[in-house]
Structures are given as structure tokens and as C-alpha cells.
N, C-alpha and C positions, 0 to 999 in steps of 0.2 A: 555170621554161626557164632555155638554159645560159647561155652567154659560150662568146665565139670563147678555141681562148689560145694564138694565133699575136700574139705585137703587132712592130706593123710603122713604123716612126716616122714621120713624114710631111713633105712641107712646111706650112708656118705657115701660104701662100698660100690662096687662096681658091677657087686652079682644082684645086689637087692633093690637094685638105684636105678635096672633097666625095669622098671612094677611100675614106676613110677612117671613111665609115660604110653602105657598101656593104651593107652586109650585111640580111636580112629582122628581121621583127620578134621573130624567137624567140632572135634572137637575144644583146636586151636583162635587163638582170635589173637588176630591184627591189633590191638590196641593191646596199651601195657596202660594197670588201674596206678593211680598215684598210692607212693607207697614212702617213708620214712628211710633217709639210707641206714640207718645204726639199727634200727629192727630188725632192719632185712635182713642185714646180716647175719646176725646176730640167732634169727628162726633156724632150723630144720629141715629141710634139700624135704621140697611137699611134692604131691600127686597132684596141685591145681593148679594149672599152669598160671590162673593170676596172681601166684612165686614166685613162681621160676622167670617167669618173664624180667619179673622188676629184678630180682638175685641178680645173672647177669647183670642187664644193665647197668648194676650200679660193680657189681666182682670189673666191667672194664677200667672201671675209677682209674684206676693207679698203672700206667702205663707205661711209669716212667723208672713203675716200677721190675716189673714186668719185662720191657727190657736190656736193663739190669743182670735180669734171671736170665735173660736167655742170651746176650749174648756171656754171658758163664759157662751156662750150658757150651755153648758149642765150642772155647777157648779151648775147655778143661777135660772134651771127653771125644772123637773122632762119631759124629752125625751127619755122614750125609747122603740121607734118605731123602731130606729133604736140604739142599746145601745153602749153609746160611744169609745171601743173599734171598733170597726167596720167602723167608721169615721179616729176617731185620729188616729190610726193607718199605714195607708195605705196614712193618712196625713200627716204624722210624713213623712214613708219610701221614699213619691214625694217625697217631702224635700231634704235628705240628700241623691235620684239618683240624683240629680238637685249640691247639696252642691259638689259629688265626679263626677258629669258632664260637663263637656260644656253647655251652655245651645243653645240646635238645635236655633234658630230663623226662620229660613225659614222654614227645613225641620219638627216642631215640629205636627202642624196642620194635616198635610202629613199622621204621622209613627197619631200621633188618628182615622184619622177616618179613618186607613188600617187595626187596632186594631178592631175599634167597625165597620167594615166590613165585616170586616171576621175570627176573632176569634173568638166563643159559648165559653159558660160563664156555667160548668159545674161542680156542687157542686156533693164528692166522697159522700159517705156516709163517710169512712176515710179521710176521707183528711181533713189538717192539717190547721190551721189559717197563716201559710204560706203558705202557697200553696194555697189559698185562694185571701190570697194578691194578689199572682204576679200575680194572671190571666190580673190585673184592672189598678194596677199601675205600677210605674215603669217605666220600659223600654215598657212596654203593657196599659202604660196609651187608659183610653178607655173614651165617653166623655160617659155615662153613671157616672163616680165618677169626675171627670168634674164636671160638672150638681147637682152635690150633694155638695159637696164643694163651690161652690155658693153660693147656697138654703142654705145651712147651714151654713155659714159666714154674708150671711142677715138675719135671724136671728138670728145669736149673736148680730147683730152691734144693732137691736133695742129693744136690750134686758141691753147692754152693759150702761157700768156703769160707762168707759175711756174719750175719751176724745169727746163730739161730730161733730169734726173735721177730717176723716182716707180723708186719698195718696193712690191714685189706683198705682202711675205711681211714688212716692217718690216726687215729687217737688210741684203737684197742691196737695189743696186740696177741698174736696167736705163737703157736711152735711149728719150726715149720715143717713138722708129721702133719699138721693139722693142713698148713696150709697146703703142701701135696694134696693131702686129700680133696680137702675142697676143689684145687683143682679140675681135680680127676671127676671128682661129682660134676661141677658145674661143661669141665668141656663134653661127658659122654649125653649131661641132659642138647649143646645145644649139635653133638650128632642127632644124639633121637628128633630131633625138628627135625636138622634134614631128612631123612629118614622123614614123614612123614609128605613132604614132600618131594624123593622118590629122587632125588639131585642125584646125578653121575655124574665128576667130575672129578682131576687133577687133585683137588686142595680138599673133597672126603678122603680124595685114597693117604692123604698126608692125612686127611684124622682122627680116622682110620688108628692110622699106622701109631703115631703120635698118642696119641688111647690107650691105645693095645703096651706099647713101651709098657706109660708110664703104670697106669696097672694092674702092669706083673708086674711092679720095679714096687707097686707096696702090697705086690701078694708073694712076693717073693720067687717068684715063678718069672725069673730069666728066662732058664731054658730054651721058655717058649718065649720070648721076644728076640732071641738071635735065633731060630730058626725063621723068623718073619722073618730078622732083616737079611736071610742068607738067602730062602728066599725070593725078597722083590728083589734083592742085585742079582740072583742068575736070570727071575723075566730082565732085569732091564736088559744082559744081556746080549740074550737071545733076538 
């Protein structure tokens, strides 16, 4: 499978960013090219998957920051559509996994894509939470969960009372608004990758919801987010 050769910078917002992924599945590549960390994060989001995958991988590095932001989000607001343990526990498991293992710089994007494309998520009636988490975190990390991490971190930054400046690479600091926009673009990228593989599972539902709420917050359309929230709760009760 090849990748598109053109690189077209696109707006970071939730609307025009969709066009960056309007390619067929044949345009996706399971290999991740070498790209410097700092230069990747400074560039505008591109329609070229050779730039998208390295950027997503590099954005995964500050897991401790994301964990703190997501924890703060759950502490400060009632976010019950996705229960806190279903996000925070696998997030901690992922961080612990990479604390033990060497960070797979060049192979991580390929590994995540392979997991997403070839392994299904089947929830069984007698499945333990540990077995469930093992389906999408650690060595079995999938783009669905990566997108959830980004979306929830973006939501966390929007309510955080900590420093208004955040760092994604340990050096350069950006505003919380810019960070939130970056997380929205990143979570949308993950969502579009999952759509290319026609993935339908619980994690995709969570990712769709989290991204929708984040994008609605950015655009000031909180009424739409509240309506979706109510609809999901009604569906769960029926």
C-alpha cells in the first residue's frame, strides 16, 4: 500500500480537518517514516499520512501529562458516559508498560495500526476488566484508545486550574487553547484512521462521543454536546 505524496497543510479545527483524511484505505501505510520529534510537532497538520502517523506517535509521549489532565477532568466535572476507570486504568497500564519497555520510536505507529487493522475487540459476558484492558492497551495499543486519550486530555485542559501553558515535548510551551486544538485534531485523526478500517466497537463509540464533546466545546456548541449526552443516557436506560 502506498501513501499520498502531496502534503497540504490544513486548519486544525474539527470541520476542515476532515478533508485531510478523505483518502481511501489504499492510501494508508502500516510503516512509519523517521521524523524528528521537534520538527514534527511544529508543523501544521497535513493531508499526507507520512506526516500524520509520526505526529500521532510523538504526541503519545507525555502520558503523565495526559493522565493528570484526564484525572482532573473527572474530578472537576461529571463525565459519566465513559466511566473514569475505563480510561484512567488502561492509561496507567500503558504508561507502566512503556516505563518497563524501551519506547519503540520507529515501530510504534506500525504496531498500533497493525493492532487496529487486524485484531477485533470482542467483549465476552465473563470477561474480566484486566482482559478487556489488554485488548487495547500496552502491547495491543489501538488507535481507538489513542484517540480517546487525546480527546480526554483536551477536555481536561479546558477545565484545568493548573498552569495555562502546557508542553508536549518537554521544551516548548503552548497555551491551553492551542493544546486543546492540537488534541482535537489528533483525536479526529485517530477517528478517521479507525473509520478507514470500518471498526465498530465500544471504543469507537467512546471516541466519537469524546471527540464530539471536545469539538463542540471548541466551537461553543455545548447545547449539541448536552443533547448527545442525554440521548446516550436514554439509550443506555432502554
